[in-house]
C-alpha positions in Angstrom: -0.3 10.4 -8.1 1.6 7.1 -8.1 -1.3 5.4 -6.3 -3.8 6.6 -8.9 -1.5 5.2 -11.7 -1.9 1.8 -10.1 -5.6 1.9 -9.9 -6.2 3.2 -6.3 -9.2 5.4 -5.9 -9.4 8.3 -3.4 -12.1 7.2 -0.9 -11.9 10.4 1.3 -9.7 13.0 2.8 -9.9 14.1 6.5 -7.6 16.2 8.6 -4.9 16.1 5.9 -4.9 12.3 5.6 -6.0 10.9 2.3 -7.4 7.3 2.2 -7.3 5.3 -1.0 -8.9 1.9 -1.8 -8.2 -0.8 -4.3 -9.5 -4.3 -4.7 -7.0 -7.2 -4.8 -8.5 -10.4 -6.0 -11.9 -9.0 -4.9 -10.8 -7.9 -1.4 -10.3 -4.3 -0.4 -6.9 -2.8 0.5 -6.8 0.6 2.1 -3.9 3.1 1.9 -3.6 6.0 4.3 -1.3 8.8 3.1 0.1 11.0 5.9 2.8 13.7 5.6 5.7 11.3 6.4 4.2 7.8 6.0 2.0 5.7 3.7 0.3 2.8 5.4 -1.3 -0.1 3.6 -3.8 -2.3 5.4 -5.7 -5.4 4.5 -8.3 -7.3 6.5 -7.8 -11.0 7.2 -9.6 -13.3 4.7 -9.2 -16.7 3.1 -6.6 -15.8 0.5 -4.6 -13.3 2.5 -1.1 -14.7 1.7 -1.7 -14.5 -2.0 -3.0 -11.0 -1.8 -0.1 -9.9 0.5 2.4 -11.3 -2.0 0.8 -9.3 -4.9 0.5 -6.2 -2.7 4.2 -6.4 -1.6 5.3 -6.6 -5.3 3.2 -3.6 -6.1 4.5 -1.6 -3.2 8.1 -2.4 -4.3 7.2 -0.9 -7.7 5.7 2.2 -6.0 8.8 2.6 -3.9 11.0 2.9 -7.0 13.0 5.9 -5.8 16.0 6.0 -3.4 13.9 8.5 -1.4 11.3 5.8 -0.6 11.4 2.6 1.4 8.8 0.4 3.0 8.6 -1.7 6.1 6.9 -5.1 6.0 5.9 -6.0 9.6 5.0 -9.6 8.7 8.6 -10.1 7.6 10.2 -7.5 10.0 12.1 -6.2 7.0 12.8 -2.7 5.5 13.1 -2.5 1.7 14.4 0.6 -0.1 13.7 1.7 -3.7 17.4 1.6 -4.5 
């Protein structure tokens, strides 16, 4: 429900995994929701750094609970919602 509040659209659901999509500055971002993990992915394109910054800020808003945290592999950093 949090993803939908931020404008993500359910693209499809298979084998218990839901995939959402949203455009950031005209480029698609995909979100795979598993039982114990939510994975965001973006393809490489010209303005990737700008988009990753915006996406990181949005993910921090989504993880606004002490029960949620996210890992940023580009920065090798865990960030909790606390």
